[in-house]
C-alpha positions as CSV (number, residue, x, y, z in Angstrom):
1,M,19.3,-11.1,24.8
2,K,21.8,-8.2,24.7
3,Q,24.1,-10.2,22.3
4,T,20.9,-10.4,20.0
5,V,20.2,-6.9,20.0
6,I,23.4,-6.0,19.3
7,S,24.4,-8.8,16.7
8,G,21.2,-7.2,15.0
9,L,22.4,-4.0,15.2
10,F,25.4,-4.6,13.4
11,F,23.4,-5.7,10.5
12,V,21.2,-2.6,10.5
13,M,24.3,-0.6,10.7
14,A,25.8,-2.3,7.5
15,S,22.3,-2.0,5.7
16,L,22.3,1.8,6.3
17,G,25.4,2.0,3.9
18,V,27.1,5.1,5.6
19,T,30.4,4.9,7.5
20,C,32.0,7.4,9.3
21,C,35.2,8.1,7.2
22,G,35.2,10.1,4.1
23,R,35.0,13.5,6.2
24,A,36.9,15.6,8.6
25,P,36.4,13.8,12.2
26,E,34.3,16.0,14.4
27,G,34.1,16.5,18.0
28,P,36.5,14.6,20.6
29,V,37.9,11.5,19.1
30,V,36.7,8.4,21.0
31,A,38.6,5.7,19.7
32,R,41.6,5.5,17.2
33,V,42.0,2.2,14.8
34,G,45.2,2.7,13.0
35,T,44.9,5.8,10.8
36,Y,41.0,5.8,11.3
37,Q,39.3,7.3,14.1
38,V,35.8,7.3,15.7
39,T,34.6,10.9,17.0
40,A,31.9,11.4,19.5
41,D,29.7,13.1,16.2
42,D,30.2,9.9,14.5
43,I,28.7,8.0,17.4
44,K,25.6,10.4,17.4
45,A,25.1,10.4,13.7
46,R,25.2,6.8,13.5
47,L,22.7,6.4,16.2
48,E,20.5,9.0,14.8
49,Q,20.1,6.7,11.9
50,A,19.5,3.5,14.2
51,P,15.9,2.2,14.9
52,A,14.2,3.5,18.4
53,A,14.9,0.2,19.7
54,Y,18.8,0.3,19.1
55,R,18.8,3.8,20.4
56,Q,17.1,3.0,23.5
57,Y,19.5,0.1,24.5
58,A,22.7,2.2,23.2
59,A,21.5,4.8,25.8
60,S,23.2,2.9,28.8
61,P,27.0,2.9,29.3
62,E,27.2,-0.7,28.2
63,G,24.9,-0.3,25.1
64,R,27.2,2.9,24.1
65,R,30.3,0.7,24.8
66,Q,29.0,-2.3,22.4
67,F,27.6,0.4,19.9
68,L,31.2,2.1,19.7
69,D,32.8,-1.6,19.5
70,L,30.7,-2.1,16.1
71,L,32.0,1.1,14.8
72,I,35.7,-0.2,15.7
73,R,35.0,-3.2,14.2
74,E,33.5,-1.7,10.8
75,K,37.1,0.5,10.8
76,V,39.0,-2.7,11.2
77,L,36.9,-4.0,8.0
78,L,37.6,-0.9,6.2
79,A,41.4,-1.2,6.9
80,E,41.2,-4.7,5.5
81,A,39.1,-3.9,2.5
82,K,42.0,-1.3,1.6
83,N,44.7,-4.0,1.8
84,L,42.5,-6.3,-0.3
85,G,42.1,-3.4,-3.1
86,I,38.6,-3.1,-2.7
87,P,38.6,0.6,-3.4
88,Q,40.2,-0.2,-6.7
89,D,38.0,-3.1,-7.7
90,P,35.9,-2.1,-10.9
91,A,32.6,-3.5,-9.4
92,Y,33.2,-1.3,-6.4
93,R,34.0,2.0,-8.5
94,Q,31.0,1.2,-10.8
95,A,28.6,0.8,-7.6
96,V,30.2,4.1,-6.0
97,A,29.7,6.0,-9.4
98,K,26.1,4.9,-9.7
99,Y,25.4,6.0,-6.1
100,K,26.9,9.5,-6.6
101,A,24.9,10.0,-9.9
102,E,21.9,9.1,-7.8
103,W,22.5,11.3,-5.2
104,K,23.3,14.1,-7.2
105,R,19.7,13.4,-9.1
106,R,18.1,13.6,-5.6
107,L,19.9,16.7,-4.3
108,K,18.8,18.4,-7.7
109,D,15.1,17.2,-7.1
110,Y,15.4,18.2,-3.5
111,E,16.7,21.9,-4.4
112,E,14.2,22.4,-7.1
113,T,11.3,21.1,-5.1
114,L,12.3,23.3,-2.1
115,Q,12.7,26.2,-4.6
116,V,9.1,25.8,-6.0
117,E,7.6,25.5,-2.7
118,S,9.2,28.7,-1.4
119,A,8.1,30.4,-4.4
120,L,4.6,29.4,-3.9
121,R,4.4,30.4,-0.5
122,R,5.7,33.5,-1.1
123,M,3.4,34.3,-4.2
124,R,0.3,33.1,-2.0
125,T,1.1,35.9,0.3
126,T,1.0,38.4,-2.8
127,H,-0.6,38.3,-6.2
128,L,-1.9,35.0,-6.0
129,A,-3.8,35.7,-2.4
130,A,-7.7,36.0,-2.9
131,T,-8.8,38.9,-0.6
132,D,-11.6,39.0,1.7
133,T,-13.6,41.2,-0.8
134,E,-13.1,38.9,-3.8
135,V,-14.3,35.7,-1.5
136,E,-17.5,37.4,-0.3
137,K,-18.2,38.9,-3.8
138,Y,-17.7,35.4,-5.1
139,Y,-20.2,34.2,-2.6
140,E,-22.7,36.6,-3.4
141,D,-22.4,36.1,-7.3
142,H,-22.8,32.3,-7.0
143,R,-25.3,32.8,-4.0
144,A,-27.6,30.1,-5.8
145,D,-25.1,27.4,-5.7
146,Y,-25.1,27.5,-2.0
147,D,-28.6,28.1,-1.0
148,K,-29.6,25.2,-3.4
149,L,-26.5,22.9,-3.1
150,V,-26.4,20.0,-5.1
151,E,-24.3,17.0,-4.7
152,V,-23.7,14.6,-7.6
153,T,-22.3,11.3,-8.1
154,A,-21.2,10.3,-11.5
155,S,-18.9,8.2,-13.4
156,H,-16.8,9.2,-16.3
157,I,-14.2,7.7,-18.9
158,L,-11.4,9.8,-19.8
159,L,-9.5,9.5,-22.9
160,S,-6.6,11.2,-24.4
161,T,-7.9,12.2,-28.0
162,E,-11.2,12.9,-29.6
163,Q,-10.8,10.2,-31.6
164,E,-10.5,7.8,-28.6
165,A,-13.6,9.3,-27.4
166,E,-15.8,8.6,-30.1
167,A,-14.7,5.2,-29.8
168,A,-15.8,4.9,-26.5
169,L,-18.9,6.5,-27.2
170,A,-19.8,4.2,-30.1
171,Q,-19.3,1.1,-28.1
172,L,-21.6,2.9,-25.1
173,K,-24.1,3.5,-28.0
174,A,-24.0,-0.2,-28.9
175,K,-25.2,-1.2,-25.4
176,E,-21.8,-2.2,-23.9
177,P,-21.9,-1.6,-20.2
178,F,-20.4,1.8,-19.0
179,E,-18.4,0.0,-16.1
180,R,-16.8,-2.4,-18.7
181,V,-15.9,0.4,-21.4
182,A,-14.3,2.6,-18.2
183,R,-12.4,-0.4,-17.1
184,E,-11.0,-1.2,-20.5
185,M,-10.3,2.3,-22.0
186,S,-10.4,5.3,-19.5
187,K,-7.2,6.9,-18.9
188,D,-7.9,7.6,-15.1
189,P,-6.5,4.8,-13.3
190,A,-7.9,5.8,-10.0
191,T,-11.4,5.4,-11.3
192,A,-11.0,3.1,-14.2
193,V,-10.6,0.1,-11.7
194,R,-14.1,1.2,-10.0
195,G,-15.9,1.2,-13.5
196,G,-15.1,5.0,-13.7
197,K,-16.9,6.0,-10.6
198,L,-15.9,9.2,-9.0
199,A,-16.3,10.3,-5.3
200,P,-19.5,12.6,-4.8
201,F,-18.6,16.4,-5.7
202,R,-20.1,19.8,-5.6
203,R,-19.5,22.8,-7.5
204,G,-16.1,24.4,-7.2
205,M,-14.5,20.9,-6.6
206,L,-13.9,19.7,-10.2
207,V,-13.3,21.6,-13.4
208,P,-16.1,23.8,-14.5
209,E,-16.4,22.2,-18.0
210,F,-17.1,19.1,-16.2
211,E,-19.4,20.2,-13.3
212,D,-21.4,22.2,-16.0
213,A,-22.0,18.9,-18.0
214,A,-22.7,16.7,-14.8
215,I,-24.8,19.3,-12.9
216,H,-27.2,19.6,-15.9
217,M,-27.6,16.2,-16.9
218,K,-30.4,13.8,-15.8
219,V,-29.9,11.1,-13.4
220,G,-29.1,8.2,-15.5
221,E,-28.3,10.1,-18.3
222,T,-24.7,9.8,-20.4
223,S,-23.2,12.7,-22.0
224,G,-21.5,13.4,-25.1
225,I,-17.9,14.0,-25.2
226,V,-16.9,16.8,-22.9
227,K,-13.4,18.2,-23.2
228,T,-11.7,19.7,-20.2
229,Q,-7.8,20.5,-19.4
230,F,-7.4,16.8,-18.7
231,G,-8.6,15.4,-21.8
232,F,-12.1,14.1,-23.5
233,H,-14.6,12.5,-21.0
234,I,-17.8,10.7,-21.3
235,I,-19.9,11.1,-18.2
236,R,-22.7,9.1,-16.5
237,K,-24.9,10.9,-13.9
238,L,-25.6,8.2,-11.2
239,G,-27.6,10.5,-8.6
240,E,-27.7,13.6,-6.9
241,K,-28.9,15.2,-3.6
242,M,-29.8,18.5,-2.3
243,L,-27.6,19.5,0.9
244,P,-28.4,22.4,3.5
245,R,-27.6,25.9,2.8
246,R,-24.1,26.7,3.3
247,S,-23.2,30.3,4.8
248,S,-20.5,32.5,3.7
249,A,-18.6,31.6,6.8
250,E,-19.0,28.0,6.3
251,V,-17.5,28.3,2.7
252,K,-15.2,31.2,2.7
253,D,-11.9,28.9,3.0
254,E,-13.5,26.6,0.1
255,I,-14.0,29.8,-2.2
256,R,-10.5,31.1,-1.2
257,A,-8.9,27.9,-2.2
258,K,-10.8,27.9,-5.5
259,L,-10.0,31.6,-6.1
260,E,-6.4,31.1,-5.4
261,R,-6.4,27.9,-7.7
262,E,-7.9,30.1,-10.6
263,K,-5.3,32.8,-10.2
264,F,-2.6,30.1,-10.2
265,D,-4.1,28.6,-13.5
266,R,-4.1,31.7,-15.2
267,W,-0.7,32.9,-13.8
268,V,0.8,29.5,-15.3
269,A,-1.0,30.1,-18.5
270,A,0.4,33.5,-19.1
271,K,3.9,32.2,-18.3
272,K,3.6,29.2,-20.5
273,A,2.6,31.7,-23.5
274,A,5.2,34.3,-22.7
275,M,8.3,31.7,-22.1
276,G,7.2,29.7,-25.2
277,V,6.6,26.2,-24.2
278,T,6.9,23.4,-26.7
279,V,6.5,19.6,-26.2
280,D,8.1,17.0,-28.2
281,E,5.3,14.3,-28.8
282,Q,7.6,11.9,-30.7
283,A,9.6,12.0,-27.6
284,M,7.0,11.6,-25.3
285,S,5.9,8.7,-26.9
286,H,9.0,6.7,-25.4
287,V,8.2,7.7,-22.0
288,S,6.8,4.5,-20.2
289,L,6.7,2.9,-16.7
290,E,6.6,-0.5,-18.2
291,K,9.6,-2.5,-17.8
292,P,11.1,-3.7,-21.2
293,R,10.3,-7.3,-22.1
294,K,13.4,-9.8,-22.1
295,P,14.0,-11.1,-25.4
């Protein structure tokens, strides 16, 4: 059993693709293998990357000793790789260069993501924050929406251009089933597979243009073309039901999130206008997740 565990660990360690060399040794040196060293910190770092079962096994003195032996074997293999000229092999150098480029890209993504998240956290405590007064005012101004709360179920077809929306609407007027047109033409992949069906929604959950159109429609009615920031929609209202009245305390978090989202949208729009955003549609047309076909 122990041999099975430790043999499996050898392959797990190999698959991690991380060695203890390439940096200055830290902590006391536990073992020396020619010019290579294995430190206590090396062992700890590698154990932290191993699956829980292997960490548990390595908690025993025998397990740690066998884990160290695996690291020593790795150093022996590293020495042999050097003797064989592997570091100068073109395939090896190409693989390392590719890994470095990917690591550099991932590091840049992480740095930018961390900056964005930090900026949002700070902005939410300052000019993007919705005050209690703003929340209460919104509730009072929209009291009818909470006293007579309507939950709507609907389907939609989302198109990128008005011409596409007109083509879809023409198919519906020609008695094509809504679900079929949604599956074949909608640009919303999450709902297209369900024939366009959306999760039930109330006011404040979707963009205002979409909500206004859907809420004022009759059940079973199909809309004309409804434009939102996401594109051009055709909506079919499937049903609606009245929900119990909701108090200010019940909806304050929901209202606060809505107001802060609206503040953020306005801030982004103002910044985009000030910074001068341009989009190269021709270049954008080359963006595709589809794999190129083999000749």
